[in-house]
Every structure is written in C-alpha cells, then in structure tokens.
C-alpha positions in Angstrom: 103.5 87.0 151.1 103.9 87.2 154.9 103.0 90.9 154.8 99.9 90.1 152.7 98.8 87.4 155.2 99.4 89.8 158.1 97.3 92.5 156.4 94.5 90.0 155.8 94.7 88.8 159.4 94.4 92.4 160.7 91.5 93.1 158.3 89.7 89.9 159.4 90.0 91.0 163.0 88.3 94.3 162.1 85.4 92.3 160.7 83.4 91.8 157.6 81.6 94.9 156.3 84.5 97.3 157.0 86.2 99.1 154.1 89.6 97.6 155.2 88.2 94.1 155.3 86.5 94.4 151.9 89.5 96.0 150.1 92.0 93.6 151.6 90.0 90.5 150.5 89.2 92.0 147.1 92.9 92.5 146.4 93.7 89.0 147.7 91.0 87.6 145.4 92.5 89.3 142.4 95.9 87.9 143.2 95.0 84.5 144.5 95.4 82.7 141.2 99.1 83.5 141.1 100.1 80.1 142.4 98.0 78.4 139.7 99.7 80.6 137.1 103.1 79.3 138.2 102.2 75.7 137.7 100.3 76.4 134.4 103.4 78.2 133.1 105.5 75.2 134.0 103.4 73.0 131.8 103.2 75.6 129.1 107.0 76.0 128.8 107.9 72.4 129.9 105.8 70.3 127.5 108.2 71.0 124.6 111.3 71.4 126.7 114.1 68.8 127.2 114.3 67.3 130.6 117.4 68.4 132.4 118.1 67.0 135.9 120.5 69.9 136.6 117.7 72.3 136.6 116.1 70.9 139.8 119.5 70.6 141.4 120.2 74.2 140.8 116.8 75.2 142.1 117.4 73.0 145.2 120.6 74.9 146.0 118.9 78.2 145.5 116.1 77.2 148.0 118.7 75.9 150.4 120.7 79.1 150.2 117.7 81.3 151.0 116.6 78.9 153.7 119.9 79.3 155.5 120.4 83.0 154.8 117.0 84.1 155.9 117.1 82.0 159.1 120.5 83.5 159.9 119.1 87.0 159.4 116.2 86.3 161.7 118.4 84.9 164.4 120.7 87.9 164.2 118.1 90.7 164.0 115.3 89.4 166.2 116.1 88.7 169.8 114.8 85.6 171.7 114.1 83.6 168.5 114.7 79.9 169.6 117.5 78.0 167.9 117.6 74.2 168.4 118.7 71.1 166.6 115.3 70.5 165.1 115.2 73.9 163.5 118.7 73.5 162.1 117.8 70.2 160.5 114.7 71.6 159.0 116.6 74.6 157.7 119.1 72.3 155.9 116.4 69.9 154.6 113.7 72.3 153.3 112.1 69.7 151.0 111.8 66.9 153.6 110.2 69.1 156.1 108.1 71.1 153.6 109.4 74.4 154.8 108.2 75.9 151.5 105.2 73.9 150.3 105.4 74.9 146.7 109.0 73.8 146.2 108.4 70.5 148.0 105.4 69.8 145.7 107.2 71.1 142.6 110.2 68.8 143.4 108.0 65.8 143.0 106.3 67.2 140.0 109.7 67.6 138.3 110.3 63.9 138.6 107.1 63.2 136.6 107.6 65.8 133.9 109.1 63.5 131.3 106.1 61.1 131.7 103.5 63.9 131.6 105.1 65.4 128.5 105.1 61.9 126.9 101.4 61.6 127.7 100.5 65.0 126.3 102.5 64.5 123.1 101.3 61.0 122.4 97.6 61.8 122.8 95.7 63.1 119.8 93.9 66.4 120.2 90.5 64.7 120.8 91.7 62.5 123.6 93.8 65.3 125.1 90.7 67.6 125.2 88.7 64.8 126.9 91.5 64.5 129.5 91.5 68.3 130.0 87.7 68.4 130.5 87.8 65.4 132.9 90.5 67.0 135.0 88.6 70.3 135.2 85.3 68.7 136.0 86.6 66.2 138.6 89.5 68.0 140.2 88.2 71.6 140.1 84.4 71.5 140.1 84.3 68.2 142.0 86.8 69.3 144.6 84.9 72.6 145.1 81.3 71.5 145.1 81.0 67.8 145.5 83.9 66.3 147.5 83.6 68.2 150.7 86.0 66.0 152.5 89.2 67.6 151.3 91.2 64.4 151.7 89.0 62.7 149.0 91.2 63.7 146.1 94.2 64.4 148.2 94.5 67.9 146.6 94.7 69.5 150.1 93.0 72.6 148.8 95.7 72.9 146.1 98.7 72.8 148.4 99.9 69.5 146.9 101.8 67.8 144.1 98.6 66.3 142.6 97.2 69.7 142.0 100.4 71.0 140.5 100.4 67.9 138.2 96.9 68.8 137.0 97.9 72.4 136.3 101.0 71.2 134.5 98.8 69.0 132.2 96.4 71.9 131.6 99.3 74.3 130.8 100.9 71.8 128.5 97.5 71.3 126.6 97.2 75.1 126.1 100.7 75.2 124.6 100.0 72.3 122.2 96.4 73.2 121.2 95.6 76.6 122.5 92.5 77.5 124.5 89.3 77.7 122.5 86.7 77.6 125.3 86.4 81.4 125.5 87.6 84.4 123.5 87.8 87.3 126.0 90.4 86.5 128.6 90.2 89.9 130.5 86.4 89.5 130.8 86.8 86.0 132.2 89.5 87.1 134.6 87.6 90.0 136.1 84.2 88.3 136.1 85.6 85.3 137.9 87.3 87.6 140.4 84.0 89.5 141.0 82.0 86.3 141.4 84.5 84.9 143.9 84.5 88.0 145.9 80.7 88.3 145.8 80.3 84.7 147.0 82.9 85.4 149.7 80.9 88.3 151.1 77.5 86.6 150.7 78.6 83.4 152.6 80.0 85.3 155.6 83.6 86.0 154.6 86.7 84.4 156.2 84.9 83.5 159.4 82.3 81.3 157.6 82.3 79.4 154.3 83.0 82.4 152.1 86.3 81.1 150.7 84.6 78.3 148.7 85.7 80.1 145.5 88.9 81.6 146.9 90.7 78.3 146.8 93.4 77.1 144.4 91.3 74.2 142.9 88.1 76.4 142.6 86.9 76.9 139.0 87.1 80.6 139.3 90.7 80.6 140.4 91.6 78.0 137.8 89.9 80.1 135.0 91.6 83.3 136.2 95.0 81.6 136.0 94.3 80.3 132.5 93.0 83.7 131.4 96.2 85.4 132.7 98.4 82.7 131.0 96.6 83.4 127.7 96.9 87.2 128.0 100.6 87.1 128.7 101.5 84.4 126.2 100.1 86.7 123.5 101.8 89.8 124.8 104.3 91.3 122.4 106.9 93.6 124.0 109.1 95.8 121.9 112.4 97.1 123.1 111.0 100.4 124.2 108.4 98.7 126.5 
C-alpha cells in the first residue's frame, strides 16, 4: 500500500493528462473497493459464525507483533529515524493511537458483531431488505451526493467503524438472502470502475473534486465490492486450480 500511494503521489505531481497519471489512477480505481470487500466478507462469513473472543485477541497480538517488528526494522535499517517515548508508546498501543486505522475500526466492530448478527437473523427478509436499501441510500448515496460535510454521518470517508458496521450488515444480508438487484457482477464491476474513473478525469482529477466516486462510501465503490464478493462466493476451485 505505501508503494501504491507513493506511485500515485508521483503520478499526481506529473499532472492530469499524462499517461502515467491516467494509468496510475485507473489501476487505483480498479482496486479501491478492496477495503469494502474486507468488511463485506466479515459480514458474509460472520453472520452465521459463533462469536469467539479469542479471535480478536489473537488478531491483536498479530498486529502488535508486526507493529513492533516493522518499527525495529525501520530503526535498524534507516539512519536518523527519530526514536522517542511517544513513538514507543504508540508502537505498543496500535489500537489506541490508530496506527492502523482498519484494525482500530475493526476492533470496535468486533464488539458489536453478536448484536449485528442477532439483528440480521431476527429480521424477516422484507424488513432486512428495507434496512439494506435504507443503509445504501442514506450512507452511500447520501454521504456521496447530499451530506457534503463529511462529519454529518461520521463516516469519515469510510475510514471509520460506522462504515465497517454498514458493510458488515450488507455482507450478512447477502449471505442470508443473496443479492437479487443485478445478475451480471462482472459487468457491474467494470462499468462502475469506468464511471468512477471517467468522473475523476472530468472533474479535474486528484487536484480538484475528481474523487467524488473514488471514495469508500461512494455507490460505485460499494457496488464494485459487492460484485466482487458475489463473483468469488460462487467461485468453485478444483484441486488442480
């Protein structure tokens, strides 16, 4: 991810209209829904799973391990990198200081999973579908096109626990009832990607308002994530593959 962001930064410096700029942002657009996919999968596999506290404890230790090891590698291999008490505390408390935003948000989501599962399993299909449509209209379309003050829904452009909770509910719904709103997932995925990239260029790219549809809560990114979830949930792999 750091390498990707570095490449985008260099491409942005070159400027819109260059081949490097266009290719870099097109590739980013195709991959941008990945974070949405992670949270959708959490709901898809979690809605019927038994809640186990040890899972989040194990994950916390993994994050702590990499936080410590990666920082040590940086301090050893890169000269003049500052080391102070504040950095050491942040390294040992990655959740509290949101060193890795997704894990910090997921940590809170994990605490609510039993209640989210109960909600999804208790609602009948009709009410669950109404909840799904409301979430998409308000938190995806509304966040993108209506609530221009990004603190309005506290979704923080998708870098937040509320957005992961919304995706968890959508993923859980898909597991329970399937997705009947379109039939051709590959067509949806690529058409949403092309639309997002076209709007990006038309609105002036990174330097202007071009990223209105290259944003985690954006409908295009949400639908791309759902399409990929549908594609891979139906994928059948034999031993040879």
